[in-house]
All heavy atoms as an XYZ file, in Angstrom:
542
protein
N      96.021     80.876     84.063
C      96.818     80.472     85.120
C      97.434     81.653     85.790
O      97.423     81.818     87.048
C      97.971     79.454     84.687
C      99.019     79.247     85.812
C      97.396     78.157     84.297
N      98.017     82.546     84.865
C      98.673     83.717     85.431
C      97.720     84.664     86.051
O      97.926     85.325     87.164
C      99.584     84.388     84.404
C     100.729     83.627     84.088
C     100.870     82.980     82.648
C     101.826     83.086     84.763
N     102.003     82.187     82.740
C     102.520     82.318     84.104
C     102.074     83.364     86.128
C     103.791     81.680     84.509
C     103.355     82.795     86.559
C     104.068     81.956     85.767
N      96.584     84.932     85.514
C      95.610     85.669     86.159
C      95.036     85.237     87.401
O      95.042     86.010     88.387
C      94.249     85.832     85.199
C      93.306     86.740     85.614
C      92.125     86.899     84.745
N      92.577     87.392     83.394
C      92.091     86.908     82.169
N      91.132     86.102     82.277
N      92.595     87.296     81.155
N      95.018     83.897     87.549
C      94.608     83.377     88.915
C      95.750     83.680     89.856
O      95.402     83.864     91.022
C      94.348     81.863     88.780
C      93.022     81.520     87.917
O      92.198     82.399     87.940
N      92.898     80.336     87.550
N      96.917     83.345     89.581
C      98.100     83.601     90.486
C      98.199     85.046     90.870
O      98.484     85.443     91.962
C      99.427     83.161     89.820
C      99.599     81.501     89.807
C     100.866     81.268     88.852
C      99.636     80.992     91.078
N      98.010     85.939     89.861
C      97.996     87.432     90.259
C      96.942     87.752     91.116
O      97.155     88.452     92.132
C      97.926     88.188     88.901
O      98.973     87.961     88.075
C      98.011     89.709     89.212
N      95.609     87.208     90.937
C      94.631     87.521     91.855
C      94.908     86.912     93.220
O      94.518     87.529     94.344
C      93.345     86.884     91.310
N      95.529     85.748     93.320
C      95.814     85.143     94.535
C      96.817     85.940     95.382
O      96.747     86.201     96.602
C      96.404     83.725     94.317
N      97.863     86.525     94.615
C      98.865     87.401     95.224
C      98.258     88.681     95.835
O      98.562     89.171     96.839
C      99.938     87.633     94.359
C     101.004     86.612     94.360
C     101.218     85.542     93.627
C     102.011     86.516     95.383
N     102.312     84.753     94.081
C     102.812     85.298     95.153
C     102.394     87.281     96.610
C     103.864     84.937     96.045
C     103.413     86.780     97.417
C     104.192     85.692     97.093
N      97.329     89.265     95.012
C      96.701     90.551     95.432
C      95.850     90.263     96.661
O      95.948     90.905     97.611
C      95.878     91.054     94.247
C      94.922     92.221     94.807
C      96.633     91.543     93.104
N      95.011     89.222     96.622
C      94.044     88.918     97.743
C      95.026     88.657     99.064
O      94.824     89.053    100.109
C      93.155     87.817     97.424
C      92.176     88.265     96.463
C      92.483     87.271     98.682
C      91.408     87.142     95.742
N      96.021     87.799     98.799
C      96.887     87.434     99.864
C      97.558     88.661    100.524
O      97.498     88.848    101.743
C      98.005     86.400     99.501
C      99.097     86.272    100.449
C      98.914     85.430    101.546
C     100.303     86.811    100.351
C      99.926     85.230    102.493
C     101.335     86.690    101.141
C     101.057     85.858    102.446
O     101.988     85.663    103.220
N      98.065     89.472     99.610
C      98.799     90.759    100.164
C      97.767     91.716    100.875
O      98.192     92.175    101.902
C      99.373     91.412     99.021
O     100.409     90.629     98.437
N      96.639     91.867    100.391
C      95.748     92.666    101.002
C      95.215     92.170    102.394
O      95.082     92.820    103.395
C      94.445     93.047    100.151
C      94.687     93.830     98.932
C      93.497     93.830     98.028
C      95.187     95.206     99.363
N      95.032     90.745    102.404
C      94.594     90.098    103.684
C      95.738     90.183    104.792
O      95.415     90.468    105.823
C      94.353     88.681    103.397
N      97.003     90.020    104.169
C      98.091     90.125    105.306
C      98.258     91.621    105.769
O      98.558     91.761    107.005
C      99.415     89.551    104.679
C      99.303     88.088    104.480
S      98.957     87.115    105.874
C     100.432     87.524    106.878
N      98.097     92.512    104.815
C      98.165     93.845    105.288
C      97.082     94.279    106.241
O      97.357     94.934    107.329
C      98.153     94.890    104.060
N      95.818     93.793    106.052
C      94.768     93.975    106.897
C      95.028     93.295    108.265
O      94.742     93.890    109.331
C      93.365     93.467    106.383
N      95.461     92.115    108.238
C      95.708     91.412    109.452
C      96.891     92.025    110.260
O      96.841     92.206    111.435
C      96.250     89.871    109.078
C      96.421     89.078    110.318
C      95.283     88.901    111.296
C      96.894     87.679    109.898
N      97.941     92.466    109.667
C      99.033     93.262    110.185
C      98.462     94.519    110.878
O      98.879     94.806    112.035
C     100.095     93.545    109.268
C     101.284     94.187    109.818
O     101.851     93.622    110.808
N     101.672     95.299    109.409
N      97.708     95.308    110.209
C      97.102     96.484    110.715
C      96.311     96.234    111.963
O      96.414     96.958    112.910
C      96.313     97.188    109.582
N      95.540     95.159    111.894
C      94.627     94.797    113.042
C      95.502     94.462    114.279
O      95.255     94.907    115.464
C      93.694     93.583    112.622
C      92.933     93.228    113.818
C      91.607     93.755    114.031
C      93.342     92.042    114.563
C      90.860     93.294    115.170
C      92.518     91.576    115.597
C      91.354     92.298    115.981
O      90.513     91.819    116.985
N      96.494     93.645    114.063
C      97.462     93.305    115.225
C      98.182     94.427    115.701
O      98.196     94.554    116.951
C      98.433     92.123    114.874
C      99.380     91.854    115.853
C      97.559     90.782    114.437
N      98.694     95.231    114.890
C      99.406     96.481    115.208
C      98.565     97.376    115.969
O      98.956     98.067    117.007
C      99.992     97.142    114.114
N      97.214     97.573    115.788
C      96.373     98.476    116.304
C      95.773     97.887    117.585
O      95.627     98.712    118.738
C      95.196     98.811    115.385
C      94.464     99.892    115.876
C      94.849    101.329    115.860
C      93.030     99.613    116.339
C      93.999    102.267    116.249
C      92.270    100.737    116.793
C      92.710    102.060    116.779
O      92.005    103.057    117.252
N      95.491     96.676    117.771
C      94.707     96.147    118.888
C      95.542     95.447    119.764
O      95.076     94.944    120.862
C      93.478     95.261    118.565
C      92.423     96.060    117.719
C      92.156     95.985    116.381
C      91.566     96.757    118.586
C      91.182     96.719    115.807
C      90.561     97.469    117.966
C      90.424     97.465    116.581
N      96.877     95.180    119.504
C      97.690     94.439    120.395
C      98.935     95.293    120.822
O      99.192     96.301    120.176
C      98.170     93.123    119.741
C      97.167     92.106    119.608
C      96.258     92.187    118.517
C      96.858     91.107    120.578
C      95.229     91.181    118.276
C      95.858     90.155    120.407
C      95.070     90.263    119.313
O      93.964     89.289    119.123
N      99.634     94.743    121.924
C     100.846     95.621    122.269
C     101.917     95.405    121.235
O     101.870     94.613    120.340
C     101.326     95.035    123.507
O     101.811     93.613    123.430
C     100.307     94.983    124.692
N     102.901     96.341    121.402
C     104.065     96.348    120.504
C     104.838     94.896    120.512
O     105.142     94.366    119.520
C     104.995     97.456    120.682
O     104.354     98.713    120.686
C     106.146     97.508    119.796
N     104.852     94.493    121.741
C     105.668     93.063    121.899
C     104.818     92.027    121.230
O     105.361     91.135    120.551
C     105.816     92.820    123.454
C     106.600     91.646    123.674
C     106.701     91.183    125.120
O     106.658     92.200    125.802
O     106.975     90.063    125.448
N     103.530     92.053    121.314
C     102.725     91.019    120.666
C     102.761     91.151    119.156
O     102.826     90.191    118.438
C     101.293     91.109    121.096
C     101.138     90.611    122.527
C      99.727     91.005    122.984
O      99.173     91.929    122.818
N      99.091     89.985    123.803
N     102.815     92.460    118.728
C     102.841     92.605    117.250
C     104.225     92.130    116.757
O     104.343     91.520    115.640
C     102.740     94.108    116.967
C     102.948     94.473    115.592
C     102.044     94.242    114.582
C     104.048     95.181    114.937
N     102.591     94.649    113.448
C     103.854     95.184    113.544
C     105.363     95.555    115.400
C     104.790     95.811    112.727
C     106.297     96.128    114.546
C     105.955     96.124    113.217
N     105.373     92.418    117.549
C     106.665     91.991    116.993
C     106.598     90.345    117.018
O     107.158     89.775    116.062
C     107.729     92.493    117.985
C     109.078     91.692    117.688
C     107.919     93.898    117.822
N     105.980     89.668    118.041
C     106.044     88.310    117.931
C     105.122     87.793    116.760
O     105.512     86.791    116.110
C     105.322     87.733    119.265
C     106.298     87.773    120.369
O     107.467     87.743    120.190
N     105.809     87.997    121.525
N     104.138     88.443    116.404
C     103.275     88.211    115.292
C     104.158     88.306    113.946
O     104.032     87.466    113.071
C     102.005     89.133    115.120
C     101.263     89.041    113.841
C     100.620     87.885    113.633
C     101.429     89.916    112.863
C      99.854     87.842    112.357
C     100.764     89.939    111.768
C      99.893     88.815    111.451
N     104.891     89.365    113.891
C     105.805     89.512    112.701
C     106.831     88.431    112.649
O     107.055     87.952    111.590
C     106.446     90.958    112.698
C     105.490     92.060    112.693
C     104.731     91.988    111.376
C     105.601     92.436    110.136
N     104.892     92.534    108.983
N     107.356     88.040    113.734
C     108.422     87.032    113.748
C     107.855     85.663    113.333
O     108.365     84.921    112.384
C     109.174     86.881    115.093
C     109.993     85.610    115.127
C     110.025     88.200    115.326
N     106.698     85.314    113.980
C     106.143     83.987    113.785
C     105.259     83.967    112.463
O     104.935     82.941    111.910
C     105.391     83.557    114.995
C     106.267     83.201    116.158
C     106.465     83.905    117.161
C     107.239     82.194    116.145
N     107.346     83.411    117.978
C     107.945     82.193    117.321
C     107.461     81.011    115.453
C     108.888     81.361    117.801
C     108.551     80.106    115.805
C     109.138     80.289    116.988
N     104.845     85.176    112.019
C     104.070     85.319    110.900
C     104.799     84.943    109.586
O     104.062     84.939    108.506
N     106.156     84.685    109.591
C     106.772     84.272    108.349
C     106.413     82.893    107.923
O     106.554     82.478    106.795
C     108.379     84.317    108.531
C     108.841     85.643    108.547
C     109.373     86.143    109.699
C     108.981     86.370    107.344
C     109.729     87.561    109.665
C     109.345     87.584    107.285
C     109.841     88.302    108.431
O     110.337     89.488    108.434
N     105.643     82.274    108.739
C     104.960     80.940    108.245
C     103.839     81.134    107.165
O     103.701     80.371    106.303
C     104.433     80.127    109.399
N     103.153     82.232    107.311
C     102.106     82.606    106.269
C     102.649     82.586    104.847
O     102.102     81.899    103.970
C     101.350     83.746    106.589
C     100.597     83.797    107.947
C     100.944     84.677    108.890
C      99.656     82.789    108.322
C     100.266     84.583    110.075
C      99.004     82.832    109.395
C      99.233     83.682    110.392
N     103.611     83.373    104.526
C     104.076     83.319    103.200
C     104.704     82.073    102.734
O     104.608     81.748    101.589
C     105.132     84.472    103.108
C     105.420     84.910    104.594
C     104.315     84.332    105.366
N     105.334     81.255    103.597
C     105.890     80.064    103.328
C     104.791     79.054    102.758
O     104.799     78.389    101.849
C     106.750     79.518    104.417
C     107.853     80.192    104.730
C     108.698     79.586    105.847
C     108.862     80.222    103.517
N     103.716     79.107    103.543
C     102.457     78.149    103.303
C     102.012     78.627    101.963
O     101.503     77.753    101.112
C     101.483     78.241    104.371
C     100.228     77.404    104.041
C     102.084     77.495    105.653
N     101.754     79.901    101.730
C     101.170     80.496    100.551
C     102.058     80.053     99.310
O     101.484     79.744     98.304
C     100.983     82.063    100.660
C     100.437     82.687     99.399
C      99.129     82.502     99.129
C     101.284     83.375     98.530
C      98.522     83.028     97.965
C     100.747     83.933     97.393
C      99.373     83.807     97.127
N     103.286     80.133     99.347
C     104.229     79.996     98.355
C     104.243     78.560     97.938
O     104.178     78.118     96.779
C     105.659     80.489     98.598
C     105.560     82.051     98.491
C     106.608     79.935     97.584
C     106.920     82.759     99.043
N     104.220     77.553     98.969
C     104.222     76.235     98.721
C     102.827     75.792     97.983
O     102.875     75.029     97.060
C     104.317     75.426     99.981
C     104.002     73.962     99.906
C     105.811     75.522    100.507
N     101.714     76.345     98.531
C     100.490     76.093     97.859
C     100.437     76.597     96.418
O      99.902     75.977     95.564
C      99.357     76.855     98.785
N     101.014     77.736     96.283
C     101.118     78.357     94.882
C     101.921     77.332     93.940
O     101.523     77.158     92.766
C     101.796     79.602     94.841
C     101.973     80.255     93.473
C     102.649     81.544     93.634
O     102.154     82.489     94.202
N     103.831     81.747     93.104
N     103.033     76.791     94.469
C     103.847     75.632     93.797
C     103.127     74.604     93.457
O     103.150     74.013     92.260
N     102.279     74.108     94.347
C     101.363     72.956     94.091
C     100.432     73.262     92.995
O     100.188     72.413     92.167
C     100.761     72.416     95.388
C     101.905     71.892     96.327
C      99.688     71.450     95.092
C     101.280     71.638     97.702
N      99.858     74.387     93.023
C      98.861     74.870     92.094
C      99.469     74.902     90.711
O      98.836     74.452     89.677
C      98.237     76.141     92.482
C      97.355     76.793     91.387
C      96.050     76.378     91.154
C      97.725     77.860     90.627
C      95.195     76.893     90.311
C      97.034     78.353     89.605
C      95.722     77.877     89.427
O      94.913     78.435     88.459
N     100.580     75.489     90.573
C     101.275     75.752     89.306
C     101.924     74.495     88.591
O     102.089     74.367     87.489
C     102.140     76.931     89.252
C     102.400     77.478     87.866
C     103.518     76.448     89.919
C     103.167     78.807     87.717
N     102.158     73.528     89.506
C     102.907     72.272     89.144
C     102.099     71.605     88.186
O     102.618     70.852     87.180
C     103.270     71.483     90.345
N     100.819     71.516     88.301
C      99.938     70.796     87.275
C      99.907     71.382     85.975
O      99.557     70.704     84.939
C      98.526     70.577     87.838
C      97.816     71.830     88.042
C      96.358     71.529     88.674
C      95.631     72.916     88.938
N      94.404     72.571     89.654
N     100.435     72.619     85.837
C     100.353     73.311     84.543
C     101.856     73.177     83.802
O     101.866     73.679     82.672
C      99.944     74.648     84.654
C      98.465     74.868     84.983
C      98.173     75.171     86.417
C      97.518     74.578     84.142
C      96.843     75.179     86.722
C      96.154     74.764     84.473
C      95.871     75.087     85.866
O      94.587     75.099     86.247
N     102.748     72.624     84.441
C     104.054     72.592     83.856
C     104.142     71.650     82.803
O     103.750     70.426     83.011
C     105.117     72.323     85.047
C     105.237     73.535     85.964
C     106.307     72.970     87.137
C     105.851     74.756     85.382
N     104.816     71.863     81.734
C     104.973     70.945     80.652
C     106.376     70.322     80.761
O     107.336     71.012     81.044
C     104.973     71.721     79.367
C     103.604     72.529     79.114
C     102.517     71.615     78.717
O     102.851     70.641     77.930
N     101.307     71.994     78.885
N     106.422     68.947     80.635
C     107.768     68.315     80.626
C     108.529     68.635     79.377
O     108.030     69.010     78.297
C     107.494     66.846     80.562
C     105.999     66.740     80.007
C     105.439     67.987     80.429
N     109.979     68.783     79.553
C     110.818     69.036     78.439
C     110.822     67.926     77.532
O     110.601     66.845     77.948
C     112.199     69.452     78.944
C     112.281     70.712     79.731
C     113.664     71.062     80.133
C     113.782     72.229     81.023
N     115.151     72.640     81.444
N     111.323     68.238     76.226
C     111.379     67.111     75.198
C     112.344     65.977     75.798
O     113.396     66.266     76.250
C     111.961     67.551     73.967
C     110.904     68.532     73.258
O     109.709     68.362     73.537
O     111.427     69.374     72.340
N     111.910     64.848     75.692
C     112.727     63.691     76.136
C     112.515     63.381     77.595
O     113.042     62.254     78.001
N     111.912     64.110     78.369
C     111.740     63.825     79.848
C     110.394     62.933     79.975
O     109.373     63.231     79.292
C     111.534     65.101     80.643
C     112.921     65.765     80.878
C     112.755     66.902     81.895
O     111.546     67.235     82.284
O     113.653     67.472     82.164
N     110.391     62.049     80.951
C     109.282     61.390     81.246
C     108.619     61.779     82.414
O     109.199     62.147     83.482
C     109.583     59.790     81.340
C     108.403     59.080     81.777
C     110.118     59.250     80.212
N     107.264     61.979     82.547
C     106.711     62.561     83.746
C     105.626     63.451     83.615
O     105.147     64.284     83.149
């Protein structure tokens, strides 16, 4: 599980860095700033997806049902 999460974070970080570099290089500064402002949706979606992935591996505490 942890190896998969680590790999996902590495791939995600490299992809976002590449996308950011592409936008910074090929678009205007104003467009890049807009991308950075609205780009905060990407990590939120990634973190929620990660939470869904890891939730199936969580063990219930003693005495809890579920």
